[in-house]
Backbone as CSV, one residue per row, in Angstrom:
resi,resn,N_x,N_y,N_z,CA_x,CA_y,CA_z,C_x,C_y,C_z
1,SER,-24.710,-15.573,-22.905,-23.952,-14.591,-22.148,-24.390,-14.621,-20.691
2,TYR,-23.612,-14.003,-19.838,-23.907,-13.984,-18.410,-23.507,-12.627,-17.851
3,TYR,-23.932,-12.391,-16.608,-23.611,-11.127,-15.954,-23.340,-11.366,-14.477
4,TYR,-22.781,-10.361,-13.816,-22.481,-10.401,-12.384,-23.666,-9.830,-11.634
5,GLY,-24.109,-10.539,-10.604,-25.249,-10.071,-9.827,-25.070,-10.322,-8.346
6,MET,-24.598,-9.345,-7.597,-24.486,-9.405,-6.139,-23.708,-10.626,-5.654
7,GLY,-22.544,-10.849,-6.197,-21.683,-11.944,-5.767,-21.789,-13.207,-6.602
8,TRP,-22.779,-13.278,-7.454,-23.010,-14.458,-8.279,-22.839,-14.116,-9.752
9,MET,-22.382,-15.070,-10.527,-22.452,-14.971,-11.972,-23.809,-15.549,-12.345
10,VAL,-24.502,-14.917,-13.290,-25.870,-15.297,-13.622,-25.991,-15.457,-15.136
11,ARG,-26.509,-16.608,-15.561,-26.779,-16.845,-16.981,-28.261,-17.157,-17.125
12,PRO,-29.047,-16.244,-17.727,-30.477,-16.503,-17.913,-30.710,-17.817,-18.659
13,SER,-31.755,-18.533,-18.219,-32.114,-19.813,-18.823,-33.621,-19.984,-18.690
14,GLY,-34.345,-19.832,-19.769,-35.805,-19.934,-19.710,-36.363,-18.826,-18.839
15,ASP,-37.243,-19.196,-17.911,-37.847,-18.220,-17.009,-37.006,-17.965,-15.772
16,ASP,-35.863,-18.610,-15.641,-35.008,-18.478,-14.458,-33.580,-18.249,-14.931
17,ALA,-32.611,-18.744,-14.155,-31.202,-18.559,-14.512,-30.357,-19.609,-13.809
18,ASN,-29.182,-19.872,-14.362,-28.147,-20.639,-13.673,-27.278,-19.627,-12.936
19,TRP,-26.973,-19.899,-11.681,-26.138,-19.016,-10.870,-24.914,-19.808,-10.443
20,TRP,-23.758,-19.152,-10.340,-22.574,-19.825,-9.820,-21.629,-18.816,-9.208
21,HIS,-20.792,-19.337,-8.339,-19.769,-18.520,-7.688,-18.543,-19.406,-7.472
22,THR,-17.395,-18.865,-7.780,-16.141,-19.570,-7.525,-15.308,-18.738,-6.567
23,GLY,-14.377,-19.391,-5.914,-13.492,-18.667,-5.012,-12.257,-19.479,-4.706
24,SER,-11.235,-18.777,-4.232,-10.015,-19.484,-3.862,-9.210,-18.655,-2.876
25,LEU,-8.449,-19.350,-2.112,-7.427,-18.807,-1.230,-6.177,-19.615,-1.516
26,PRO,-5.020,-19.198,-1.054,-3.826,-20.019,-1.308,-4.063,-21.477,-0.883
27,GLY,-3.930,-22.382,-1.838,-4.086,-23.807,-1.552,-5.507,-24.320,-1.597
28,THR,-6.483,-23.506,-2.020,-7.871,-23.959,-2.078,-8.562,-23.423,-3.315
29,TYR,-9.624,-24.110,-3.714,-10.490,-23.648,-4.793,-11.886,-24.191,-4.518
30,SER,-12.921,-23.408,-4.822,-14.287,-23.876,-4.616,-15.203,-23.345,-5.718
31,ILE,-16.293,-24.075,-5.929,-17.327,-23.661,-6.869,-18.671,-24.113,-6.316
32,ILE,-19.679,-23.266,-6.470,-21.053,-23.635,-6.133,-21.919,-23.226,-7.313
33,VAL,-22.862,-24.092,-7.666,-23.739,-23.869,-8.815,-25.172,-24.128,-8.387
34,ARG,-26.070,-23.270,-8.861,-27.513,-23.490,-8.695,-28.109,-23.430,-10.095
35,THR,-28.739,-24.524,-10.541,-29.274,-24.579,-11.894,-30.636,-23.896,-11.971
36,SER,-31.053,-23.593,-13.168,-32.329,-22.912,-13.363,-33.528,-23.747,-12.923
37,ASN,-33.346,-25.057,-12.794,-34.446,-25.895,-12.313,-34.261,-26.333,-10.862
38,GLY,-33.376,-25.654,-10.124,-33.293,-25.832,-8.682,-32.274,-26.818,-8.159
39,PHE,-31.532,-27.509,-8.998,-30.479,-28.395,-8.503,-29.272,-27.550,-8.096
40,THR,-28.604,-27.982,-7.054,-27.453,-27.238,-6.546,-26.334,-28.208,-6.219
41,TRP,-25.095,-27.799,-6.505,-23.939,-28.593,-6.114,-22.787,-27.669,-5.760
42,ALA,-21.878,-28.218,-4.980,-20.668,-27.493,-4.588,-19.499,-28.461,-4.630
43,ALA,-18.325,-27.933,-4.920,-17.098,-28.739,-4.922,-15.994,-27.911,-4.279
44,LEU,-15.224,-28.553,-3.425,-14.105,-27.922,-2.729,-12.839,-28.699,-3.031
45,PHE,-11.750,-27.989,-3.271,-10.478,-28.623,-3.601,-9.382,-28.073,-2.703
46,ASN,-8.444,-28.924,-2.343,-7.321,-28.483,-1.514,-6.117,-28.144,-2.390
47,THR,-6.391,-27.445,-3.479,-5.337,-26.972,-4.374,-5.836,-25.741,-5.114
48,ARG,-4.937,-24.901,-5.502,-5.268,-23.786,-6.389,-4.215,-23.786,-7.489
49,PRO,-4.583,-24.310,-8.653,-3.604,-24.424,-9.736,-3.209,-23.056,-10.280
50,GLU,-2.062,-23.042,-10.943,-1.585,-21.797,-11.536,-2.567,-21.257,-12.565
51,ASP,-3.096,-22.122,-13.430,-4.060,-21.685,-14.434,-5.468,-21.911,-13.875
52,GLU,-5.886,-21.032,-12.984,-7.164,-21.197,-12.299,-8.344,-21.150,-13.271
53,ASN,-8.247,-20.343,-14.316,-9.350,-20.253,-15.277,-9.559,-21.570,-16.019
54,ALA,-8.479,-22.200,-16.460,-8.600,-23.488,-17.151,-9.137,-24.557,-16.199
55,PHE,-8.643,-24.549,-14.961,-9.112,-25.506,-13.955,-10.603,-25.300,-13.698
56,SER,-11.014,-24.051,-13.568,-12.417,-23.729,-13.330,-13.302,-24.246,-14.453
57,ARG,-12.894,-24.021,-15.692,-13.673,-24.509,-16.835,-13.755,-26.037,-16.839
58,GLU,-12.637,-26.707,-16.530,-12.615,-28.172,-16.526,-13.516,-28.737,-15.431
59,VAL,-13.438,-28.169,-14.241,-14.282,-28.625,-13.128,-15.751,-28.378,-13.449
60,ASP,-16.063,-27.179,-13.938,-17.444,-26.844,-14.274,-18.002,-27.815,-15.309
61,GLN,-17.237,-28.087,-16.346,-17.698,-29.011,-17.390,-17.908,-30.417,-16.838
62,ALA,-16.986,-30.890,-15.993,-17.117,-32.231,-15.410,-18.371,-32.337,-14.540
63,LEU,-18.671,-31.299,-13.764,-19.860,-31.332,-12.907,-21.142,-31.266,-13.740
64,TRP,-21.163,-30.449,-14.785,-22.335,-30.420,-15.675,-22.499,-31.755,-16.401
65,ASP,-21.402,-32.374,-16.817,-21.477,-33.684,-17.462,-22.081,-34.721,-16.513
66,ALA,-21.655,-34.681,-15.248,-22.204,-35.610,-14.254,-23.696,-35.363,-14.065
67,TYR,-24.087,-34.113,-13.923,-25.503,-33.754,-13.761,-26.318,-34.214,-14.973
68,ASN,-25.838,-33.919,-16.168,-26.564,-34.289,-17.389,-26.573,-35.793,-17.646
69,GLY,-25.664,-36.528,-17.010,-25.598,-37.969,-17.182,-26.590,-38.743,-16.333
70,VAL,-27.220,-38.094,-15.378,-28.209,-38.766,-14.528,-29.516,-38.881,-15.305
71,THR,-30.007,-40.080,-15.437,-31.238,-40.302,-16.200,-32.458,-40.472,-15.313
72,ASN,-32.252,-40.756,-14.019,-33.375,-40.990,-13.126,-33.025,-40.474,-11.730
73,TRP,-33.594,-39.337,-11.350,-33.344,-38.781,-10.029,-34.267,-39.434,-9.009
74,PRO,-33.808,-39.625,-7.763,-34.679,-40.189,-6.726,-35.936,-39.347,-6.545
75,ALA,-37.051,-40.002,-6.291,-38.325,-39.308,-6.102,-38.561,-38.937,-4.644
76,VAL,-37.674,-39.384,-3.752,-37.827,-39.090,-2.323,-36.554,-38.417,-1.814
77,ASN,-36.691,-37.727,-0.703,-35.565,-37.081,-0.047,-34.695,-38.160,0.600
78,LEU,-33.454,-38.283,0.179,-32.559,-39.309,0.717,-31.873,-38.857,2.003
79,PHE,-32.135,-37.618,2.436,-31.448,-37.073,3.592,-32.394,-36.675,4.710
80,THR,-33.475,-37.440,4.888,-34.395,-37.163,5.980,-33.794,-37.648,7.286
81,LYS,-34.249,-37.074,8.383,-33.731,-37.449,9.710,-34.226,-38.777,10.159
């Protein structure tokens, strides 16, 4: 189960929680997720489908599948100056 917490949806996980927030305006949709172990991702779309709930579930599942499919994360920061 999950709950609403100051703008975020929160699902407890171990000693922390997964947090996420979705939003849309006409012609746009966005999602941001922060996992309980500190990984974060965001996705922006230039569409807002009629069935936003189904779209949200599909996007969320695809992003979690991508995250769970990584077997070896880089050990160094790839975005240093």
